N, C-alpha and C positions, 0 to 999 in steps of 0.2 A: 653634827647632824648632816652636813653636806655630803660627806663621803658615804655615809650609810644610806642616804636617800638615793645615791647613784648606784652603789654596788650591793647593798643589802646582805652583807656578810658579817659574821662576828669579828673578823679582822678589821673591817671598815669601822665597826662600832668602837673597837679598841683604839684605832688610830684617831678617830674623831675625838674621843675623850682626851687622848694625850696631846693632840694638836691644840684643842680648845684650851686646855689647862696646862700649857707648855712650860710654865715656870716651876712646876712641881714634879716630883717623882712619886710613883705609886706602887704599892704592893699588889700582888695577884688578887688578894681579897678586895682591895680598894677598886681595882679595875672591874672585877665582877659586879660589885655593888653599884659602881658608877655607870655601867653599860647595860646591865641586865643579862649579860652573857653568862652562861653557866660556868661554874668553877672548872669543870672538866674540859669544856670547850676552850676556855682561856688557857688552861694548862697546855693544850695542844697548839694553840695559835701563837702564843707569845714566843716560844723558842724559834718558830719559823720567822716571825717578825724581827727577832734579834739576828738570826742567821742572814736575813736579807739586808740588815743594816738600817732598818726603818726605826727600830727602837734600840735603846742601849740599857745595859744594867748599870745602875749608878752606885748603889751601896747596899749594905745589909742593915736592916733595922731589926735587931734581935735575930730571929730565925728567918725573917721575911726578906726576900730579895726585892729591891726597889727598881722600877723601870721608868724611863723617860723617853720622849720622842727624840729622835736623832736629827737635829736641824743642820748637821754638817752634811747630811745626805741630800744630793740634788733631787732625788726622787721625792723625798719628804717635802722639800721646798715647792716642787710642782704640785704635790698633793694638797699642800696648804693653800696654794693659789686656787686650785680647783674647788676645794671645800669653801673658800671664801666666796668665789663666784657663784657656786650653787646656792649658798645661803642667801646671797644678795638677790638672786633670781627668785628664790622662794619667797623672800620678804616682799619683793616687788609685786609678785603675783597676788600675795595676800593683801597687800595695801590697795591694789586696784579693785578688789572686791568690796571695799568699804570706803566710806568717806574718810578723808585724812583725819579729821578731828576725832571721829569714833575710834580709828585705829590707835591714835596716840593715847586716848583715854583708856582703851582696853589694855594696852601695854603697861601704862603707868599703874593701873589697878593691880597688876601682877607684882609690881615692885613696891607697892604701898607698905606691906609688912616689913620689908627690908629698910625702906627709907624712914620708917617710924622708930627704928632702934636708935 
């Protein structure tokens, strides 16, 4: 969310997803579903991100090419720091708008279905 809030581009949405869920690799379809970016837009953006060394091709799963964020890139490391900082600032501004107890209760309400499993 941090990069997209700053840059508001489809590439930023893709990078946000891949940075946030960095332990996994994703197909083009997974990326479009996870970001809301159209399939055609993702088809154009991903090769550019690969060319710039921000994401890497990892493997093939059937016919689908899988992609992952490239944490060996210094640019990606800086983007990760920037995204974290932006997210922390966003949460801080959100928290200041409400009393702390209400903030925690609201966040926990969102996790209740997950915690109930």
